[in-house]
C-alpha positions in Angstrom: 76.5 117.9 7.4 76.2 114.5 9.0 79.4 113.8 7.4 81.1 116.9 9.1 79.3 116.0 12.7 80.6 112.8 12.5 84.0 113.2 11.6 84.3 116.2 14.1 82.4 113.9 16.6 85.6 110.8 15.9 88.2 113.2 16.3 86.9 114.4 19.5 86.5 111.3 21.1 89.9 110.3 20.0 91.6 113.1 21.3 89.9 112.3 24.7 90.8 109.0 24.5 94.6 109.9 24.0 95.2 113.0 26.2 97.0 111.3 29.4 95.6 114.0 31.4 92.3 111.7 31.9 91.6 110.6 35.7 92.7 106.8 35.8 90.0 104.8 37.9 91.9 102.6 40.6 91.8 98.5 40.0 89.7 97.4 42.4 87.5 100.1 41.7 86.8 99.3 38.7 86.4 95.4 39.7 84.3 95.9 42.1 82.1 98.4 39.8 82.1 95.7 36.9 80.8 93.3 39.5 78.2 95.5 40.8 77.4 95.6 37.4 77.2 91.8 36.6 75.0 91.2 39.7 72.2 93.6 38.5 72.3 92.3 34.9 71.9 88.5 37.0 69.5 90.0 39.0 67.7 91.5 36.5 67.5 88.9 33.7 66.3 86.2 36.5 63.6 88.8 37.7 61.8 88.9 33.8 62.6 85.3 33.5 60.5 84.4 36.5 57.7 86.9 34.6 56.5 83.8 32.0 
């Protein structure tokens, strides 16, 4: 049963990845989100390093 569920999940993900109807994210917005994420990770790691 687990193999069937895993195979179905993989096929579903591949179908979504291959479909052409998914909305595209504009490149500037992608870079902005990526930058905000990096700043958040850097701040969180700095916060954890000061606790020690």
